[in-house]
C-alpha positions, -999 to +999 in steps of 0.1 A: -209-511+088-244-496+085-253-512+119-222-497+134-230-463+120-265-464+134-251-471+168-225-444+166-251-418+155-270-420+188-267-387+209-243-388+237-257-375+270-240-344+282-222-343+316-249-320+329-277-344+319-259-373+336-254-353+368-290-342+368-302-378+364-280-389+393-294-361+415-330-372+406-323-408+414-307-398+447-337-376+456-361-404+449-342-429+469-338-406+500-371-387+499-387-408+526-360-398+551-364-360+549-402-365+549-401-385+581-377-361+597-399-331+588-430-349+602-411-357+634-399-321+638-434-308+632-449-332+658-423-323+684-429-286+679-467-291+682-463-313+713-441-287+729-466-260+723-495-281+736-477-289+769-466-253+773-502-241+769-515-268+792-490-259+818-500-222+816-536-232+821-528-256+849-511-228+870-543-208+869-565-237+876-542-253+902-537-286+884-507-309+887-490-330+861-491-368+863-475-392+839-490-425+830-477-454+809-502-479+794-486-510+780-501-538+759-492-573+769-501-586+734-497-566+703-526-585+687-551-569+710-543-534+698-570-511+684-569-474+681-601-471+700-584-482+733-567-449+740-599-429+732-619-452+756-593-447+784-593-409+780-631-407+777-635-427+810-612-404+830-626-373+814-661-384+823-651-388+860-634-353+861-663-336+843-687-349+868-665-334+895-666-301+876-631-301+861-617-299+826-592-325+816-561-314+796-539-343+785-513-353+759-502-388+747-477-404+724-477-440+711-445-460+710-430-494+701-400-502+722-404-538+731-441-538+737-466-513+723-473-486+749-487-451+754-470-424+774-495-398+788-491-365+806-523-357+825-532-325+843-553-334+873-569-313+900-548-311+932-561-336+957-574-360+930-556-393+929-559-419+902-575-451+915-556-482+905-587-503+905-602-479+880-570-479+859-571-517+857-608-514+846-601-487+820-569-505+807-575-542+808-551-550+779-519-549+799-501-530+826-503-495+839-477-472+856-484-439+873-460-413+887-462-377+898-444-355+872-415-338+889-401-322+857-426-313+829-397-303+806-379-336+810-411-356+804-419-335+773-385-343+759-389-380+767-424-382+751-412-363+720-386-389+709-409-403+681-382-429+673-406-458+666-431-442+642-423-467+615-428-496+639-464-487+649-494-507+635-507-494+602-531-465+606-521-458+642-518-422+654-485-415+671-497-386+693-528-368+705-540-342+730-571-325+743-586-303+770-570-270+761-589-238+768-597-215+739-565-195+743-545-226+742-563-240+712-556-208+693-519-207+703-514-243+692-532-238+659-512-207+651-479-224+660-486-249+632-492-222+605-467-208+581-449-178+595-461-155+567-497-164+576-493-156+613-480-122+603-511-115+583-537-131+604-553-109+631-542-118+667-565-144+683-577-157+649-572-193+636-571-205+601-576-238+583-564-250+549-589-240+521-599-264+493-582-252+462-553-236+480-547-210+507-559-207+543-593-195+554-598-173+585-622-192+608-636-159+622-640-137+591-640-163+563-613-144+544-589-164+523-551-159+526-528-172+499-490-177+502-469-148+489-442-172+478-439-186+443-420-219+437-392-217+411-365-242+401-343-223+425-367-226+454-393-204+470-393-167+460-412-140+477-436-125+451-458-101+469-477-098+502-513-088+495-544-086+517-571-113+514-592-108+484-623-130+489-645-147+514-660-182+517-697-181+512 
């Protein structure tokens, strides 16, 4: 009887507690999916802004868009240095001719590992297949003049195979933007409240200890939002209060 009484005396969880526990379990089990979706959305937004700025710059500099696919014949030969070596080789040739080299790439796994690149080349300059084979000896290459930048942007921004890539591999990259393009891309990746406070033409980076630091003035901006159990709440918008030394 005493044993039965001790069992019966245990507190019975309330319905609210049971519901809350179930919600926490569900959140833990599914947290990876929203995180991956958020990462993919951010990458798409950034790639779109990069290509938009490269296209703006290309019109002024009379460059044309060319798409390239670099495919590995053997996954075992992959190393993240290969794409950097390819880009550096082509950039070196163009720089010697007096040209900048805007580019963007994505890394995929659909069958074989491969890169899709959008290159902005000077009109009249043609990629030499002998050089391509030298710069990419790990598999096959494919080159085509880009007839629709928007269509290729959408095709490159699928990001469907991020989980299938080798550990530590970057799934996208870009370079060659002018200063206006770099600033536009950087600002596109900032929180909206920050772009409203930051002077036009300024960039900011995350600051150790929280907030964002203006790369021009050194002023530190902190989020006006406060996290509560009900979500983010706007507390107050105040000007920057300190500078980095």
